[in-house]
N, C-alpha and C positions, 0 to 999 in steps of 0.2 A: 504494500500500500504506500502511496506517495501523496504529496500535497500540491504539487504543481509549482513549487517555488524552487527555481533552478539554483543549484549550488556552484556549478562550474561550467565553463565552456571548454569542452575537450577538443582534441585534434586527432583526426584519423591518421595513423602512422602507416598502416598496411591493411590491405584487403585481400583475402584469399578466397578464390572460388573453389569450394570443396563439394564437387558433384552438384547437388541442388541446394546446398547450404553456403552461407558466407561466414568466414571467420574474420572478425574485425578487431584490429589492434588499436587501442585508444590511449593517447597521452592525457593524463589528468593530474591536477594538483593534489587529489586525495588518493592516488594509487596506493601509496604506502599504508593507508588505513583500511584497505579492502581485504577481504578474505575470500578464498575460493568457495564458490557456492552461493555467494552473496548476490542479492538482486539489486540492479541499478537501472534506472529509467534513462533511456537514450532517445532523445526527441520524443519522450513520452512512451517509449516502448520498453516494457520490463524484460530485461535479459539477465542471464546468469553469468557471473564471472567464472571462467574456466581455467585461466592461467594468469599469473602475475609476474611481471618482469621488473627491472630496476625502476623505470619511470612510466611503464605502460601496463595495461591489462588486456586480456582477450575475452571476447564474447562470440557466441555463434548464433546466427540467424537461420532458422529453418525456413523451408519453402513457404509455409503459411504466412510467416512474418514478412517475407519478401514480397508476397503478393498483395498484402493489405497495407503496407507502410512505405515510407520513402527511404528506408535504410538500404535498399538495393541499389540506390543511385549514388551512394557515398563513394568518394574517391580520396586518395591520399591528399592531405592538406585541408580537407573540408572540416568545418567546425560543427560541433554537436552539443546540444543541451544535455546536461547530466544532473541527475538527482539520486542520492542514495535513499533507501527505503526509510520510512518513518520509524522513530522511536516512540513508544507509547507515552513517554514523558514529555515529548516535544509539543510546542504550540503549533497549531495547524493554521497557518496564515492564508492558505489557499482553499482548496476543497479536496474531498477524498478522490484520489485518482488511482485507478487500478493498474495502469500501465498496459491495458488491453485495448489497443487501438481499434476503433470501429470502422474507419474508412479513411480515404485520402480526400483532402479538400484542395481547391485551387485558388491561389491568390489572384483576384481579378482587379484589385485597385489598391494603391498605396498613396497616402497623403502625408508628406513630411514637412509641410510648410508652416512657418511661424510658430514652431514649437508644438503644433497640433499634429499628433501622429496617430493615424488610424488606418486600419486595413479592412478590406472587404474580401470575404472568402465564399466561394460557392461549394455546395456539397450535394450528395445524391438525395433525390426526393424521398426515398424510403426512410430516411432518418428525420423527416420533417417534424414528426410528433415529439422528438426528443429535445428540441431546442426552443427556448423562449427568451423574450427580452428581460434583461437583468438576471438571467440565469447564468450558471457557471458552464464553462467549456474548457477543455484542455487542448491546446494547439502546440504541437511539437514539444509536449511536456510542460508547457507553461499554463498555469491556471489563470483564466481571464474571464471577464464579465461580458456577456453579449449586450451591446448597446442598442442595436437595431436589427430588425429582421425584414427581409423583402421576400415574402413567400412566392411572388410571381417570378422571381429570378433565382429562387432557391439559394439565397445568399444571406449572410449576416455580417455585421460590422463589430469590430472591437477597437477600443482605444488603448494606446500603450503609453504609459508614463515614461519620461526620459530614463529613469533608473532601470526599468524593465528592458528598454531598448538597448541600453549599454551592457547589461549583465546577461543577456540571452542572445541567441542567434537571430532574433527578429531584426537585428541591425543588418543582416545579410540577405534577408528575404527579398526577392524580386517578383515583379508581376509575372504570373503564370507558373510560379514555383508550386510544387506539390507539398502539402503539409499533412502531418498525422493529426487526425481528429479523434478525441475520445469524449463522448457525450456524458453528461452527468449520470452517475449510476442510479440515483434516486428516480430521475426521469425515466430511465430504462425499466426500472421495476414497476413504476406506476403504469407505464404504457403496456407492459406485458400483462399486468393484472387486469387492466381495462379490457384488453383483447380477450382474455379468458372469460371475463364476465359476459361478453357478448355471445359466447358459444352456446 
């Protein structure tokens, strides 16, 4: 379980194509604090640490992860949002994030003028019931609040404060980039319960 508050921007050191899986080697400031078997969120994707080196660690992405997330597009030198799993004694400043990405979204608009920074993302129609204004959403591992929804365009808007822009990979996102989306787990449970009640 995660909170969507990014701890570190990591750097991709190496990517290995292992049949249908990817091994990804990541340089991080908290590498020496990790343990093999530990869960770390990578752009919001929960992956298990399988090897630890002097200044890097390794994780493996299986085929299912590569199909549903943007991790398969990573290359050497790319930056990635990192968050270690929650300690139960920690303050939760974001919202509960499972690290189980629901789908890919597409960045359709960016405004970075006059200190006002907001992004518009498009998403698949089948997830329309899971998103609402002022609700939480996780984008590339970052917990954010939905400020506006356009159902006709299957899009939503989020505003980014300067601190979040500086401390996450949102500073590198460009128009048409693909991002990992995880919708609020409470919304998902309510939607499923409502669907079952209709049966």
